[in-house]
C-alpha positions as CSV (number, residue, x, y, z in Angstrom):
1,M,-108.3,73.8,37.7
2,L,-104.6,73.0,37.4
3,E,-103.6,76.3,39.0
4,K,-104.3,74.6,42.3
5,F,-101.8,71.8,42.3
6,E,-98.3,73.0,42.7
7,R,-96.7,71.9,39.7
8,Y,-92.3,72.0,39.5
9,P,-91.7,72.9,35.7
10,L,-89.9,71.2,32.8
11,T,-91.0,72.0,29.8
12,F,-89.9,75.0,28.5
13,G,-93.6,76.5,27.9
14,P,-96.0,76.0,25.4
15,T,-96.2,73.2,23.3
16,P,-95.1,74.5,19.4
17,I,-97.3,73.6,16.4
18,E,-96.0,72.9,13.5
19,R,-97.4,72.8,10.5
20,L,-97.1,69.5,7.9
21,D,-96.9,71.2,4.4
22,R,-95.4,68.2,3.1
23,L,-97.9,66.1,4.3
24,G,-101.2,68.4,3.0
25,K,-99.8,68.7,0.1
26,H,-99.7,65.2,-0.2
27,L,-103.8,65.0,1.1
28,G,-104.0,66.6,-1.7
29,D,-104.1,70.4,-0.8
30,K,-107.0,69.1,0.5
31,V,-107.0,69.8,4.2
32,E,-103.9,71.9,6.2
33,I,-102.3,69.6,9.1
34,Y,-101.3,70.9,12.2
35,A,-98.2,68.4,14.8
36,K,-98.5,69.5,18.8
37,R,-94.6,69.3,19.2
38,E,-94.0,67.9,22.5
39,D,-91.0,66.4,21.6
40,C,-89.6,69.9,21.6
41,N,-90.6,71.4,24.7
42,S,-87.3,70.7,27.0
43,G,-84.2,69.2,26.8
44,L,-84.6,66.1,28.8
45,A,-84.8,63.0,27.3
46,L,-86.0,63.7,23.7
47,G,-89.0,65.1,25.7
48,G,-92.4,64.1,25.5
49,N,-95.5,65.0,26.8
50,K,-94.7,62.2,29.8
51,L,-92.8,65.3,31.6
52,R,-96.5,67.0,31.9
53,K,-97.6,64.6,34.6
54,L,-94.2,64.5,35.7
55,E,-94.2,67.8,36.6
56,Y,-97.6,67.3,39.1
57,I,-96.1,64.9,41.1
58,V,-93.3,65.9,41.2
59,P,-93.7,68.4,43.6
60,D,-95.1,65.7,46.2
61,A,-91.9,63.6,46.0
62,I,-90.4,66.7,47.0
63,A,-92.3,67.4,49.5
64,S,-93.0,63.9,50.8
65,D,-88.7,63.7,51.7
66,A,-88.7,61.1,49.2
67,D,-85.3,60.5,47.9
68,T,-86.6,57.9,45.0
69,L,-88.7,57.8,41.9
70,V,-90.3,53.9,41.4
71,T,-92.4,53.5,38.7
72,I,-93.3,50.9,35.9
73,G,-93.3,50.3,32.8
74,G,-92.6,48.0,29.1
75,V,-89.1,47.4,28.6
76,Q,-89.7,50.1,26.0
77,S,-91.2,52.4,28.1
78,N,-91.1,56.2,26.8
79,H,-92.6,56.9,30.5
80,T,-89.8,55.1,33.2
81,R,-87.4,56.9,30.2
82,M,-88.6,60.4,31.7
83,V,-88.9,59.2,35.3
84,A,-85.7,58.2,35.1
85,A,-84.5,62.0,33.3
86,V,-86.1,63.9,35.6
87,A,-84.9,61.8,38.9
88,A,-81.5,62.4,38.0
89,K,-82.6,66.6,37.0
90,I,-83.5,66.4,40.9
91,G,-81.4,64.9,42.5
92,M,-83.1,61.3,42.8
93,K,-82.7,58.2,42.9
94,C,-84.9,55.9,40.4
95,L,-85.6,52.2,40.2
96,L,-87.8,51.2,37.4
97,V,-89.4,48.1,37.3
98,Q,-89.3,47.1,33.7
99,E,-91.8,44.6,32.4
100,S,-92.4,41.9,29.2
101,W,-95.7,43.1,28.1
102,V,-94.8,43.1,24.0
103,P,-92.9,39.9,22.1
104,H,-90.0,40.3,21.5
105,E,-87.4,38.9,18.9
106,D,-84.1,40.7,18.9
107,A,-81.5,39.9,21.2
108,V,-80.3,42.9,22.9
109,Y,-84.1,44.8,23.6
110,D,-83.9,44.3,26.9
111,R,-80.4,46.5,26.6
112,V,-80.2,49.2,24.3
113,G,-82.9,52.0,23.7
114,N,-85.0,53.7,26.7
115,I,-83.9,50.8,29.0
116,L,-80.7,52.0,28.3
117,L,-80.5,55.3,27.9
118,S,-82.5,55.1,31.7
119,R,-79.4,53.5,32.9
120,I,-77.3,55.9,31.3
121,M,-79.2,57.9,33.4
122,G,-78.7,57.3,36.9
123,A,-82.0,54.3,36.9
124,E,-81.5,51.3,38.7
125,V,-83.6,48.8,36.6
């Protein structure tokens, strides 16, 4: 079904599958456990499954002559970090609306981690 939609490739290919032997052993060797390693599937900003949807959003943004990708998310959102990375890769500006959806006591929570990475990649926050 996805074949009918244009795709901008951002991932390396099929996601690697890794057997988690130590976890299986910890569980008494009664089960085999595998992890789908989306974190290994791209060179962009620590990868992750968020790129899969962006591969189908980017072609529409390009076709629309957009110059900026805009999105919203929590202060430490993986999604907003990935949008910032994709915008930097394709040469677009990026505007992130960061919301404080989760209470936090750390005084620097809104200046480190994903929000810092997004700023480093050129996003306006």
